[in-house]
N, C-alpha and C positions, 0 to 999 in steps of 0.2 A: 789502750784499746786495741783490739785486733782489727785490722783493716781488711775488708772483704774484697774478693773477686776483682773483676775488671781485666781487660786485656793487657798483657804486659807490653811495655814499650822499652826497647833497649836504648840506653843513653850512652853517649861517648864517655870514655874514661879519661881521667886526668892523672898526671903524675908519671913516674918512670914506667916504661913498658915492661911487661913480664920478661924476665931473664936479663934485664939491664942491671948492672951493679949499681947500687945506691951509694952516694957519697958517704964518707964517714960521718957519724953523728956524735954529739956529746952525750953525757950521761942523762940529760933531761929528756931525750927523745925516745930512743928505741924501747928499752924495757919498761919505762914509766908509762908509755903510751901504747896504741895498737893500730886499726885500719878501715877507710871508705870514700862516697861522693855523689853530686849532680845539681838539680835546678828547680825554683818556685815563684811564686805568684804575682806578677804584675798583670793586671787585666786592662783596662782602658787607660787613657791619659787624662789628667785633669785639665779643665779649662773652664772658666766661667764665661758668661755672656750676658747680654742684656744690661739692665740697670745695675745689677750686682757687679759686673765686670767694670763698668764705667766708674762706679763708686770706689772700688778697690784701687783702680789705677789712679784715681784722683789723689789718693793719699800714699801711694807707693811709687817707687821709681822702677821697679823690675817686676816681672812676672815669670813664673816657672816655664821652662821650655818644654817642648815635646808634646805631641798629641793632636789628633785631628779634632775639628769642631764636631758638635753633635751631628748625627746623620740627618741629612735634609731629605725632604720628600716623603717622610714617614708620618703616620698619624701621631700627633703631638704626645699622646699618652703612652704610645708604644715604644718607639725607638728612643725617645728622650728619657723616659723613665728607666729603661735598661742601662742607658749610658750613665745616668746619675748613680744607679746602683753600683756600677763598676767603679765610678769615681770615689764613692764612699769607701768601698772596700780597699781600693788602692791607697787612699789617703790614710786610712786606719793602719794598713800594713807599714806605710812609711813612718808614721808616728811610733808604732811599736818597735820597729827596727832601730829608729834613731834613739829611742829610750834605752834599748839594750846596749847599743854601742857606747852611749853616753856613760853607762855604768862602768865600762872598762876604762874610759878616760878618767872618770872620777877616782878610780882606784890607783891611778898613776900620777895625777896632777893635783895641785891644790884647788880648793873651792873657788878661789878668785879667778883662776885661769878658766875653769869650766863654767862659771856662772852665766856668761852670755848665751851659751849653747843650751844650758838647762832652762834658761828663761824662754828661749825660742821654742823648745819642746813644749813647755807649759802653755805658751800662747797658741801653738798649733793644736794642742789637746783641747783648749777652750773653743777654738773655731770648729773643730771636728765634733765636739759635743753638741754645739749649737746646730750643726748640720744634721746630726742624728736625731736631735729633738724635733726638727722640722720633718724628718723622715717618719718619725712615729706619728705625728699629727697627720701627715699625708696618708699614711697607711690606714688611719682611722677615718678617712674621708674628709679631712679638713685641710684646706678650704674646699667648698663644694663646687664653686663656679669653675668651669673649665679653664678660662683665662687665668684665674687666680691660681689654679693648680699648676699651670705651666710656669707661672711666675715663682711659685714655691719651689719647683724643680730648679729653676734658674738660681734661686737663692741658695739652695743646697750646693749646687755646683760652684757658686761663688765662694761659699765657706770652705769647700774642699780646696779650691784653688788657693785661697788665702793661707790655709794650713800648709799646703805644699810650698808656697812662696816663702813663708816664714822659715821653713827648714832649708830650702834651697839658698836663701839669702846668707845663711851662716855656714853652709856646708863647706865652702872653701876655707873659711877660718878654722873650722873644726879639723879639716884635713891637715891644715898647717900646724895645729896644736899637736895632733897625733904624730905627724911626721913619718907616716908609713912609707912614703915615697923615698925617704932618706935612709930607711932601715927599720926593721921590725924588732930589734933586740929587746928593748925595754918593754914594749907591748907584749911580745911573746913570753917574756918572763912572767908578766902579770897573768896572762891567760893560762900558762902552765901551772902556776901556783894555785889558781882557782880550780883548774881541772883536778889536781892532786887532792885538794881539800874535798871536792865532791866525790871523787872516787873512793876516798876513805870513809865517806858517810853512807855509802850504799848499803853495806852490811847492817849498819845500825838502823837504817830506815826500813829494811826488810824485817828486822826484829820488831820494830814499832808496829808495822802492819800486821804481823803475826799476833801481837798482843791485842790489837783491836779486834781481830777475828775471834779470839778467845773470849773477849769481854763483852762485845756488843753484837747486836743483830746485824746480819749482812747488809740491810738497807742503810746502815750507818756508815759503812766503809767500802762497800763493794765498788763504788765508782772509782776508787783510787787503787784498785787491785793491780792494774797494769802500769801504774806510774813508775815503780822502781825499774821494771823491765824497759819501759820507754826511756827512762833516764840513762840506763846502761847503753841503750841503743844510741842516744845522743852522744854519750861519752866515747863510745866506739868510733863514731863518726869524727868526733873532735880529735881523738888520738891520731887518726890518719892525717888529718889536715894540720895538726900541730907539727907532726913529723915532716910533712911536705913543705910546710912553711920554713922550717929550720933548714931543710935540705936546699930549698930555693935560695934562702939567704946566703948559705955557704957558697952557692954558685953565682952569687951576685945577681940573681934574677929577682930584682926588688918587687916588681909588680906581681909576679907569681907568689912571692912570699906574703905580700899584703893580702892577696885574694884568698889564699889558704888560711891565713890568720883570721880574716873576717868570718870565714865559714866556721872555723873552730870556735870563735868567740860566740857566734850565734847558737851553736850546739851547747856550749858550756852554760850559757845564760838559760837555755830552756831546761837543761838538766837540773839547774838550781831551782827553777820553778816547780818541776815535777817532784823532786825530793822534798822541797819546802812545803809543797801541798800536802804530802802525807804527814809530815811533822806537825803542821798547823792543824790538820784535821784531828790528830790525836789530842792536841791540847784543847781544841774546841769540844770534843766529845767528853773529855774528863771534866772540863768546866761545866758543861751542860748536865752531866750526871750529878755533880755536886749541887746544882741549882734546882734539880727537879722537885725535891721535897718541899723546899721553900716556895717554889712557883705554884705547886698544887695547893699548899696551904693558903697562899695569897689568893688564888682563884676561888677557893671555897669561901673565903671571907668576902670577896666581891659578890659571889653568888648569894650570900646571905643577905646582903643589902640591896639586891637587884630590884625588888619590888618598889622600894622608895625612889629609885632613880628612874624607873620606867613609868612614872605617873602620867606623862604626856603621851604614852604609846597606847593605842587601842588595847583593851584587856586581852582579846584573843591573841594578838600579835605578841604582847608581853609574855603571856603564858607559854606560847610556842618557843620564844627565845629561851626562856628559863628551862623548859623541858629539854631543848637541844643541848644547852650547857650541862645540865644534869647528866644527860646520856654520855657526853664526851668525858666528863670528869669521872664517871663511874667506870667507863672503859679504861681510862688511864690507870685508875687505882687497881683494877683487875690485872692489867698488864704488869704493873710494878710488883705485884705480889706473886706473879706466876714464876715457876722455876725455870725460866729460860731467859736468855739475853734480850735486851730491848735497845731501841735507838733513842738515846736521850735528846738529841736535837729534834727528832720528830715528835717526841713527847712534849717538849717545850712548845713547839710550833702548834700542836693541837690544843694545848692548854690556853695559849695566848688567843688563838682564834675562837675558842669556845666562849671566852668571857668578853671578847670585843663587842658582840651585839648588846651587851648589858650596859653600855655607855660607861665603860671603865675609863678612868683617867690615865694619864701618861706617865705616872711615876712608879717607884717601887720595883720589886723583884720581877713583876710581869713585864715592865718596860725593859729591864735588863735582859730578860729572856728573849724578848722580841729583837733587841739589838744583836744579841749573840747569834740567833738563827739567821737574821738578815746578813750580818757580816760574813758568816760561814758560807751561805749560799752564793753571795756575790763574789767572794774570793775564789770559790770553786769554779764558778762560771768564767771568771777572768783568767784563771790558770788554763782552763781548757781551750778557750779562744786563743790565748797567747801561743800555746804549744801545738795548735792544730789550724793555724790561721790560713794555711794554704788551701783549705777546703771549706772554711766557714763563711757563710753568706752574710748579706747585709742585715737581714731581719734579726738574727741572733745578736749581731753586734749592736744594733740599735736598742734592743731590749736590755742588753748588758749596760750600755751607757746610761740608759734611763734608770736602771736599778742603782748604779753608782751615784747618780745625781740625787735620787730620792734618799738614799742612805746618808749622803753627805749633807744635804740641805733640808730635807723634809723634817716635819715634826715627829715626835716619838710615835704618834698614832699611825704614821705612814710606814713604819718599819716592816710591818707584815706585807705591805704592798711591795716594798723593795725586795723582800724575800721571795715573793711570788714571781716578780719580774725576772729575778736572777735564775730561779729554777726553770722558768720557761725558756730563758735564753740558753741555758745549758742544754736543755732537751732538744731545742732546735739545732744547736751547734752539733750535737751528737748525730742528729739525723743527716745534717749536711755531710759529715765525715763518712757515715755509712753509704750515702748515695755516691760520694766521690770514689770510694773503693781504693784500690792500690794499683794504679797504672804503671808503677815503677818497680814491680816485683823482680823483673829480670835484671834491671840495673842494681837492685839491692843484693842480688845473689853475687854480683861481681864486687861491689863495694858496700860492705855492711853499713847500715845506717842511712843509706841514700833515701829510701822511701820516707823515713821519718823526717829527714832533713827537708825534703820537698813539702811534705805535709805540714811541717812546722814553719814554712816560709824562710828557712835558713838558706836555701838555694832557690833560684828562679827556675821555673820550668821552661821547656821549649815553648816558643822559638828562641828564647835567650840562649846564648852560648853555654855549653855544658859547664857545670861547676861554678856558675856566676852567683856570688852571694850579694844580697842587697846591703846597703850601708847607710850611714847617717845622711839625711837629706830628703827632699821631696821628690815628686815624680820627675821633675826636670833633671835633677842630679842623677836619679836612677837611670833615666833614658840615656844620658850622656855616658855614664860609666858602662852601661851594658853595651852600647855601641862601640865603646873603646876597647872592649874585650873580644869583639867579633873577629 
């Protein structure tokens, strides 16, 4: 996605000053890699309060550090609500960052060594999902009583605090496992290997996108048009930081080496998401195209038996439903026979929705079509939020979490609802990114990939020290590490 406008903000540069001779590098750094830098997204600090905080403390020994209490003296629904919004976004950022770094640890160590940390991330995800569920109900006006709404905000804050505590509690052990304070050698090799694998995939992914453009309508693939360029941008940023990490390690600057490595790992992880998103979309469109004829046949069979299934519906309403279904199916047949490309996922979505008012059951090809469209929309929304989380707000994240919950736990009849939620989440996330603009354009001119790194949450924005990457842990860990780099 192209990021618009906004006043440019110059950010401090890191690494060797211009004109300074760089230390010698081994063959894995210079020619294999390239150049960039800066800072993204912590917003408030998490803390629970009220009955939720007391309940949490009763069964835990520690709480995450860092962060002021909710602002006092403000109207309850105003200041407190905004504070909870920031808490949800920060907790979600911490979970996503922890999951990314966990992936690099899993690539280097055995499953037994990583298991406690993977378990903590899953538990934090569950707490956060519950908080987002509360947020969705709150945004729909539930509960209605003002005192109950304040209590609901307290409960959301408590869930966020618990998610952060679960990550903070194991962050020290995770750091000990990775051992970046003792040296980055093994971890750097893992990151460089993944970098090279992704760099080799970019040309093939561009070819995949070109094939989609020839075969399918723009609505099927246009949202992914910028993904390869964004992946290249992340890899450019990773190149510079892998080089800087190796240079710092050669100079025995261990903390700098670890900081640059974490920035590179974040960029590599997001490049993998972007390239994988294009490849997954291609597979989904091909699968959908192969399913269209059978789905249309199944829908026509359901239409033929509709009158018998709608016996309890008033005759006028039953006839209106059947006529709407007939209209959609006729439109789909016309589109499939036209001499121009079409969007097979959109066709499946329309067919499934056309027959759903006819009291169709949850099995067969129509159910499979609904699952495919819901999976595709949810994965696309998750990819976008993950790689643009420096600008995405709480509403889009809450919608995405609900779509994921419905897709995982809902009945087959709920799949269209998950699809709609995910598409709405992506639309709102895109609006957030457009509104955010590109305040780091000038810094990006000096260090390529900086704007994308800040937008993706790979680097923390000011007032954090320039070039600070988030890492495994909750808000307490993030606050301590950020303060330590000041």
